[in-house]
C-alpha positions, 0 to 999 in steps of 0.5 A, a space after each residue: 473475503 478477508 484480504 491483507 491489502 499490502 505486503 511484500 516478497 523478496 529474495 534478499 540481497 544487499 545490492 537490490 535491497 540497500 534500504 534494509 540497513 543493519 537496524 533491520 536484521 530481522 528482515 534481511 532474509 528471504 520472505 516468500 509466499 509460504 511464510 506469509 501464508 502461515 501468518 494469514 492462516 493465524 488470523 483467518 485471512 484469505 489472501 493478500 495484495 503483493 506490492 513491489 519492493 524493487 523498481 524494475 520490470 523484473 520485479 513485476 514479472 516475478 510477482 506475477 509469476 508468484 501469483 500464478 503459483 499461489 492462489 492466496 496472492 489475489 493481486 499484484 501492485 507492480 512497477 513500470 517505468 511511468 516516465 518512459 515513452 514506452 510505458 503504454 507498451 509495458 502497461 499493455 503487456 502486463 495488464 493482460 495478466 488478470 492479477 496485475 491490479 495496480 502500479 506504484 513508484 517509490 515517490 518518497 525516495 525521489 530527491 526532487 519533492 516535486 517528482 510526482 508533478 513532472 510532465 513525463 510522470 503525469 503522462 504515465 499516470 494518465 494511461 492507467 485509467 485505460 488499463 483499469 489499474 489503480 495507482 498506489 501513492 507512497 509518500 511522506 507527509 511533506 508530499 501531501 500538498 503536492 499530492 493534492 495537486 496531483 490527484 486533482 488532475 485525475 478525477 477518474 483514476 483510482 488512487 490508494 494512499 499507502 501507510 496513511 502517508 507515514 505520519 510522524 507517529 514516533 514524535 506524536 506530531 499530527 499537524 499539518 498531516 491531519 489537515 492535509 489528509 482531510 483535504 485529500 479525503 475530499 477526492 472520492 477516488 482516493 482510498 487509504 491503507 491503514 498499514 505501515 504504522 508500526 515502522 513510523 512509531 518507536 519500534 521497541 516501545 510502541 503501544 496501541 494507543 500511539 496509533 489511535 489519534 492517527 486512525 481517528 483522523 483517517 476514519 473520520 476523513 475517509 470513512 469505512 467505504 475507503 479504508 483498507 487494512 494492510 500489514 506491510 509484512 515483512 517490513 513490519 517485523 522490525 517493530 512487530 509480528 504480523 498478528 500484532 500489526 493486524 490487531 491494531 486495526 482489527 481491535 480499533 474497528 471492533 465497535 463498527 458495524 459488521 458491514 463496515 468491518 467487512 468493507 475495511 478487511 476485504 471489500 474495499 480492496 476488492 472494489 478499488 483494485 477490481 480483483 478478479 476472484 475465483 468463486 
């Protein structure tokens, strides 16, 4: 099964999606499952993982509701308040839904760079293993040293790094991102999504060659067993269409064995997220 491991849905309004400024006019519209399904069909993919775009319980409930309506949504990475004293109750409630497969917090928007090492946040992360939920790590390169300290504390928790940690592709800067990624990959419970790259490049002038040095680092460090393809649709549309984004990775892995290709385009997502797929 071919799975896009990372995409979003929204009914646009400026209040809840304030991060979409005027440079993002192309995505300041409703983006819903039928729109995505057209894109999946164009490249022969079977489904996707819907990831939270708002930090609210309502977002989690809405994504789970959508997943009940559209079977090509194979899993949901939602949001719960990991710092709340009631986080256990929230996790118990939403984990009963078969398609809740993970949670995420937008760490890179927190004003405190040490947010992920805070006591209350760590207490919330500690509960995820109990519910067999993955945690998606959304950070900038500057957060990678803290991410190493963070991941080290949870050897049995599945972590999935979003967007290869958003390296400075536009500026062609590799280090210290490269060295930090190599250290992070030493933790066997960490996966990496090759997603969200076009938005870190020059939106109007990128070429596929811009991404090769970064993809080389990711695949050398994590190997085919812990990398998964993702589109970051519809955010990616500010810089590229869906097929263009997916083709960056699909063409890069063309020389790989069929077994490794299958892992990258689906099997790793199924494994990391414990997807419960209908036969």
